[in-house]
C-alpha positions in Angstrom: 39.7 -26.0 148.0 42.0 -24.2 145.5 44.8 -26.2 143.9 48.5 -25.3 144.5 48.6 -24.0 141.0 45.6 -21.7 141.6 47.0 -20.4 145.0 50.4 -19.6 143.5 49.1 -18.1 140.3 50.1 -14.6 139.5 46.3 -13.9 139.2 45.5 -15.2 142.7 44.1 -13.0 145.5 47.3 -13.5 147.5 49.3 -11.7 144.8 46.7 -9.1 144.0 45.5 -7.7 147.3 47.8 -4.7 147.5 44.9 -2.2 147.7 43.4 -4.1 150.6 46.8 -3.9 152.4 46.9 -0.2 152.0 43.4 0.0 153.4 44.4 -2.1 156.4 47.5 0.2 157.0 45.4 3.4 156.8 42.7 2.0 159.1 45.1 1.4 161.9 45.0 4.9 163.2 41.2 5.1 163.2 40.9 1.8 165.0 43.6 2.9 167.5 41.7 6.1 168.3 38.5 4.2 169.0 40.2 1.5 171.1 41.9 4.2 173.1 38.8 6.3 173.7 35.9 3.9 173.6 37.1 0.4 174.6 36.3 -0.1 178.3 38.9 -2.6 179.2 37.9 -3.0 182.9 34.2 -3.5 182.0 34.7 -6.1 179.3 37.3 -8.0 181.3 35.0 -8.1 184.4 34.1 -11.8 183.6 37.2 -12.9 181.7 40.2 -10.9 182.8 43.0 -12.7 181.0 41.8 -13.5 177.5 41.1 -10.9 174.7 39.2 -12.6 171.9 39.3 -11.3 168.3 37.5 -12.6 165.2 38.5 -11.8 161.7 35.3 -12.3 159.7 35.7 -13.2 156.0 39.5 -13.5 156.4 40.4 -15.2 153.0 43.8 -16.8 152.9 46.1 -13.8 152.1 48.7 -12.1 154.3 46.5 -9.0 155.0 44.5 -10.9 157.7 47.6 -11.4 159.8 48.6 -7.7 159.5 45.1 -6.7 160.6 44.9 -8.9 163.7 48.5 -8.0 164.7 47.4 -4.3 164.6 44.5 -5.0 166.8 46.6 -7.1 169.3 49.1 -4.3 169.4 46.5 -1.6 170.0 44.7 -3.6 172.6 48.0 -4.1 174.5 48.6 -0.4 174.4 45.2 0.2 175.9 45.7 -2.3 178.6 49.1 -0.8 179.4 47.5 2.6 179.6 45.2 1.3 182.3 48.1 -0.3 184.2 46.9 -3.9 183.5 49.5 -6.7 183.8 50.4 -7.6 180.2 52.1 -10.8 181.3 48.7 -12.2 182.5 46.9 -11.1 179.3 46.5 -13.6 176.4 45.0 -13.2 173.0 42.9 -15.6 171.0 42.2 -15.0 167.3 39.5 -16.7 165.3 39.9 -16.7 161.5 36.5 -17.1 159.9 35.6 -17.7 156.2 33.3 -19.9 154.1 34.1 -23.6 154.2 35.8 -23.6 150.9 38.4 -21.1 152.0 41.9 -22.5 152.0 42.5 -22.8 155.7 45.5 -25.0 155.2 47.3 -22.2 153.3 46.2 -19.7 156.0 47.6 -21.7 158.8 50.7 -22.6 156.9 51.6 -18.9 156.6 50.8 -18.0 160.2 53.6 -15.7 161.5 56.0 -17.7 163.7 56.3 -14.9 166.1 52.5 -14.4 166.5 51.4 -13.2 170.0 48.0 -15.0 169.9 46.4 -18.4 169.8 44.9 -19.1 166.4 41.8 -21.0 165.4 39.8 -21.5 162.2 36.0 -21.0 162.2 34.4 -22.1 158.9 30.9 -20.8 158.1 29.0 -17.9 156.9 29.3 -14.7 159.0 25.6 -13.9 158.1 24.7 -16.3 160.9 25.9 -17.2 164.4 29.5 -18.5 164.7 30.4 -18.0 168.4 28.9 -18.4 171.9 27.1 -15.5 173.5 29.3 -12.6 174.8 32.5 -14.4 173.8 34.2 -11.8 171.6 35.8 -8.6 172.5 36.7 -7.3 169.1 35.3 -8.3 165.6 36.9 -7.2 162.4 36.0 -7.5 158.8 38.0 -6.2 155.8 36.1 -5.8 152.5 34.0 -9.0 153.1 30.7 -7.3 153.7 30.3 -6.7 149.9 29.7 -10.4 149.5 26.0 -11.2 149.6 24.8 -14.5 151.1 23.2 -15.3 147.8 22.1 -13.7 144.5 18.6 -12.3 145.0 16.0 -14.9 144.0 14.2 -12.5 141.7 17.2 -12.4 139.4 16.8 -16.1 138.6 13.0 -15.8 137.8 12.4 -15.4 134.0 9.0 -13.9 134.6 10.1 -11.4 137.3 10.6 -7.8 136.5 14.0 -8.2 138.2 15.2 -10.9 135.7 18.6 -9.6 134.8 18.9 -10.9 131.2 22.2 -10.3 129.5 23.7 -8.5 132.6 25.8 -9.6 135.5 25.2 -6.6 137.8 22.4 -4.1 138.4 23.8 -0.9 137.1 22.0 0.1 133.9 19.5 -2.7 134.6 15.8 -2.1 135.4 15.1 -0.5 138.8 13.6 -3.8 140.0 17.1 -5.4 139.7 18.7 -2.7 141.8 15.9 -2.9 144.4 16.4 -6.7 144.7 20.1 -6.2 145.3 19.5 -3.4 147.9 16.9 -5.5 149.7 19.2 -8.5 149.8 22.1 -6.5 151.2 19.8 -5.0 153.9 18.7 -8.5 154.9 22.3 -9.8 155.0 23.6 -6.9 157.0 20.7 -7.2 159.5 21.5 -11.0 160.0 25.2 -10.1 160.4 24.5 -7.5 163.0 22.1 -9.6 165.0 24.7 -12.4 165.2 27.5 -10.1 166.3 25.3 -8.3 168.9 24.9 -11.7 170.6 28.5 -12.7 170.2 30.2 -9.5 171.3 30.5 -8.6 175.0 28.6 -5.5 176.0 30.9 -2.6 175.1 32.9 -4.7 172.6 34.1 -3.1 169.3 33.7 -4.1 165.7 35.6 -2.6 162.8 34.9 -2.7 159.1 36.6 -1.7 155.9 34.1 -1.8 153.1 34.0 -0.8 149.5 31.5 2.0 148.9 30.2 3.7 145.8 28.9 7.3 145.6 25.1 7.5 145.4 23.3 8.8 142.3 26.3 9.1 140.1 28.4 7.2 137.6 31.1 5.1 139.3 34.2 3.5 137.7 33.9 0.3 139.7 30.2 -0.5 138.8 31.0 0.6 135.2 33.7 -2.0 135.0 31.3 -4.6 136.3 28.9 -3.6 133.5 31.7 -4.0 131.0 32.4 -7.5 132.4 28.8 -8.4 131.5 29.2 -6.8 128.1 32.4 -8.8 127.5 30.6 -12.0 128.3 27.9 -11.1 125.8 30.7 -10.5 123.3 31.8 -14.1 123.9 28.2 -15.2 123.4 28.2 -13.6 119.9 31.5 -15.3 119.2 30.0 -18.7 120.1 32.3 -19.2 123.1 29.6 -19.0 125.8 25.9 -19.8 125.8 23.5 -16.9 126.3 21.6 -18.9 128.9 24.6 -19.1 131.1 25.1 -15.4 131.0 21.4 -14.9 131.8 21.8 -17.2 134.8 25.0 -15.5 136.2 24.8 -12.5 138.5 27.5 -11.2 140.8 26.7 -11.6 144.5 28.3 -8.3 145.3 26.9 -5.0 146.7 28.7 -1.8 147.6 26.6 0.3 150.0 27.0 4.1 150.2 27.8 5.5 153.7 24.3 6.9 154.3 22.7 3.6 153.5 25.2 1.8 155.8 24.5 4.2 158.7 20.7 3.9 158.3 20.9 0.1 158.5 23.1 0.2 161.6 20.6 2.6 163.2 17.7 0.4 162.2 19.4 -2.6 163.9 19.8 -0.7 167.1 22.5 -2.8 168.7 25.5 -0.7 168.0 26.7 2.9 168.0 29.0 4.2 165.2 32.0 5.6 167.0 34.1 6.4 164.0 33.5 6.4 160.2 36.1 7.9 157.8 36.8 7.4 154.1 40.3 6.2 153.4 42.1 7.6 150.4 43.5 4.7 148.3 45.6 5.0 145.1 43.9 4.5 141.8 45.4 1.4 140.0 46.4 1.4 136.4 44.0 -0.4 134.1 46.0 -3.6 134.0 46.4 -3.7 137.8 42.7 -3.0 138.2 41.8 -5.9 135.9 44.2 -8.2 137.8 42.5 -7.2 141.0 39.0 -7.9 139.7 40.2 -11.2 138.2 41.6 -12.3 141.6 38.2 -11.8 143.2 35.9 -13.1 140.4 37.9 -15.7 138.5 36.7 -18.7 140.6 32.9 -18.0 140.4 33.3 -17.2 136.7 35.2 -20.5 136.2 32.5 -22.4 138.1 29.7 -21.0 135.9 31.4 -20.8 132.5 34.5 -23.1 132.6 38.2 -22.3 132.8 38.6 -22.2 129.0 37.2 -18.6 128.7 39.2 -16.9 131.4 42.1 -15.6 129.5 40.0 -14.4 126.6 37.5 -12.8 128.9 39.9 -10.7 131.0 42.1 -9.8 128.1 39.0 -8.4 126.3 37.8 -6.8 129.4 41.0 -4.9 129.8 40.8 -3.7 126.2 37.2 -2.7 126.7 38.0 -0.7 129.8 40.7 1.2 127.9 38.4 1.8 124.9 35.6 3.1 127.0 37.9 5.5 129.0 36.3 4.4 132.3 39.6 4.8 134.0 40.3 8.2 132.6 36.9 9.9 132.3 36.5 12.3 135.2 32.7 12.0 135.1 33.1 8.5 136.6 33.6 8.8 140.3 35.9 6.4 142.1 34.7 3.9 144.6 36.1 4.6 148.1 36.7 2.6 151.3 35.1 3.8 154.5 36.5 2.5 157.8 33.8 2.2 160.4 34.2 1.3 164.1 31.0 0.2 166.0 30.5 -0.3 169.7 28.1 -2.9 171.0 25.6 -1.2 173.3 25.9 -2.0 177.0 22.3 -3.0 177.2 20.0 -4.3 174.6 16.3 -5.0 174.8 16.9 -8.8 174.9 19.8 -8.7 177.3 
């Protein structure tokens, strides 16, 4: 669990998730359209007519999770009102899920006092089962799908073609490294979808926001991750970090492109894609972007290399980004954030 000092740090995720908040705000209209047109309230309430259950998967501990679930509650109430259902008899239950080391104490401490739902914490990996069968009406995940369940095994094997020596990500690495990342993401998403297909009621909805990179082109986000690896190697040359530690460290992140995402949804076969739109988010300044990356990656970097390198690492990374013009070179395409809303099919082969 993070200390009070870490949680309240100016570098913490809580203080550096403004881009995620903009995404949540912009996704509200897309989710509303899908709830209004595609959520069959009478069908999904046929067995449990008074409780609407929502899961936020990979919720973290910041304020954006409350905004997201409040939006879903508001939109579901509007849909019920549209169908003439008695709102006084309708109650909401929200499950906040994240890995066991998430700061659930901080999450619950900041729950809105005027919330219109019952709140519960569900610790565990969303790559597996978390809920009883057909118990959820709406599942939501904001940016969390980028987190792999593990670093691909091949990257840790010094005799494998996918050994990622001197790198922390797969861009500009041998093709075997990229293939290992791609295969790991495909396995993880399939596990995620299988679990949700069992947990959602037939006709239930699931909404994602996920970071995506354009295929077959240079991308500013992945270029920055490459520069992070390069900065770590600079620290190796300065004697501040051992080369073996850099060789053993790889980021468990993957940013699928929309075509890849759609193909994996189709392969799973349990869901239809009802909406999928790219959200336009502002491009942060270099300093803001580094703060954003630091908020996400500081803890795993500390765990592997120790806290003593953090200030030097991110200061040098910021300088390196500016020197390499990644933020200003128009040949580097920006990452973007699709919002996808899926519907669990009414009938599956195993139903």
